N, C-alpha and C positions, 0 to 999 in steps of 0.2 A: 204613565207613558203610553202613548198611542201611536203605533207604527202605521204608515200608509202602505200602498202597494209596493212590492219589491222592485229593484232595478231590473232592467231588461227591455226597455223600449228602444234602445239604440240611440236615443236623443240625450241621454244622461250619463255622466261619467262617475258621479258619486251622489250619495244621499246627503241630505242636510238635516238640521234640527230646527224645528219651529218652536220658538219660545212663546207659545200662546195656547190657550184652551179654546179659542174661538172656532166654532163650527164652520163659519163662513170662510175663514182663512184656511182651514184644513181642506174645505171643499175646493177652494180656488187652486191650491197647490196640486191636489189629487187630480182635478180635471185637466190641469195643464201638463200632467205627466212628470211632475217633480217628486221623486221619492223622499219621504221625510219621516221623522219621528217627532211627535208632539210632546214637548216637555215644558209645561207652563212655568213661567218665571215667577219667583216669589220676591216681589219688591214692594215697597211702600209707595204706591202711586200717588196717594193723596199728599204725602210728605213732600214728594218732589214737586207736585203742583203748587203747594204752598210756598216752597222755596223759590219757585219761578213765577210767582203771582204777577209780577210786573212784565213778564215776557209775552210775546205774541202767541196766540194759540198754535200756530204752525210750529213755532220753536218748541213749545211744550210737548206737542205730539212727537216730534223728532227725538227729543230728549228721553221721553218715555220708551219709545221704540228702541233706542240705543241702550237704555238701562236694562231692558228685558234681555236683549241680545247678549250684553256683557255678563249679566248675572248667570245665565245658563252656560255661556261659553267657558266660564271659569272651570266648570266641571266636565267640559267636552273639548279639551284643547286641540284635538286633531280634526275637528269638524267645523264646517261653516254653520253658524247659528243665525237664524233669521228672527228678528224681533219686529213687532208691528203694534201700532196704537192708533186710535182715532179720538178726536175731540169734536164736539158740536158747539157752535157759537150762534146765538140768536140775539138780535138787538144789542150787540156789543157785550153780551154776557156769556160766559162759558158754562156749559152744563155737563155734569158728571152722570154716571149711571144712576138711575133712581134707587134709593135705598129701600123703598117699599111701594106698594100700589098707590097709596095716597099721593106720594110725591110724584109718581109717574103721571097721575091724572093732572097734577098741578103743572108739570112740565108741558104736557100736551095742550093744556088750556093756554099757556103762555106762547107756545109755538103757533097757535091758530092764526091763520091769515098772515104770517110773517115768513121771511126768507131765512132758511137754515143754511149755515155754511158748515160743511163737514170737512174737517182736516184729517187726512190719513197719512201715516208715515211708516217707513220701514228702515231697518238697519241690519247690516251684516257684521258679525264679529267672528274672530278666530283666535284661539289662544288667549281669551279674555280681553282682546283688543278690538275696538271698533274700527272697521275698515271702510265702511260705506254707510251713508245716511241720505235719505231723500224723502220728500213729501209731495203731496198733491192735495187739491181741494175740489169740492163740488158744491154747487148751490142748489138747494131744494126748496121750491115754493110750496109751503104748507097751505092747504085750502082752509076755509073757515070750518072749524070743527064744532059741532053741536055737543052739548053736554051728554045727550043721549048716545051720540056716536062714541064719545070717549069712554063711557061706561061699557057699552057693548063691545068696543074694541078691546078693552082690558079684560073683559070677561073671556074673550077668545084668546088673547095673547099673553096674559099674565099667568105664571111668572116667566114665560119663555123670553120676554123682552127685558127681564130684570138685569141681564148682563149686557144690554145694548145701549150705547150712548145714543140719545135721541129717541129712545123707547120704540124703535121699529126694526123690523126685518124687511128690507126692501124686496127680498125674494118671496115674501109671504104677504099676509094681510096688511102689513105696514105700507105697502104701495098705495093703499087707499087714503093715506094721510096727505098725499101730494097732488098738486095740479101740474107741475112741471119739474124736470130735473135737468140741470145743465152741468155736465161733467162726465168723467169716465165712469163706467158702470162698476169696475173693480174698486175704484176709490170709494164709491158709495157703499160697496159691500164691506169695506174696512181695510183695504190694503192696495197700494199703488202697484198692481201686478206687473204691468209692462216694464217699468223701471227695475223691479225686482228681477225679472227674467233676464233683462239686459245685464244687470250686475252679476248674476250667476254665470252668464255666458263669458263675461270678461274674466272671471276667476276660474274658468275651466270646469265648472260644475256641470254646465250644459254644453252640448256640442255646438260650436259657433256656426 
């Protein structure tokens, strides 16, 4: 469990629980002044993806976000729990987090010169019940990546990007993978932050 800064900004009425271990999601909430405790959800993401194999990536991302929120909320009945998830789609194929460095290199070679669609979703639950779900997407144009670049990039970024769908951290050297990004920066970082903040205001967590 990882707590954030305590209450006291005057903009927040209560703290929340973040059902994620993602460093970028923790950083987004902390920077926006939302106090939280990070409690990673323990769900079988791959099983849910297999079950929803015929669904659109946006629907799968939202289902995963909701499953994470609900799982943690069951043990935190009096708090709002925020779940979030991201999926990457390239050339009509969904990509999960790479299982090892070799697979990461394969993914990057397949991404080369193509457009990546990144789907990010978030969900709020309380008392084990999902109360709100929303998603957003961004399009990232991957430049032509040489084999030398991919190896040098992974020398620098592996295993840090092992837990990153798309094998990149946009706030780090991963920005060098792209020529152009169309979409909200927070969505690219892994969570549609503006809708999340709006939902928290509607529920009285943040001062409206």
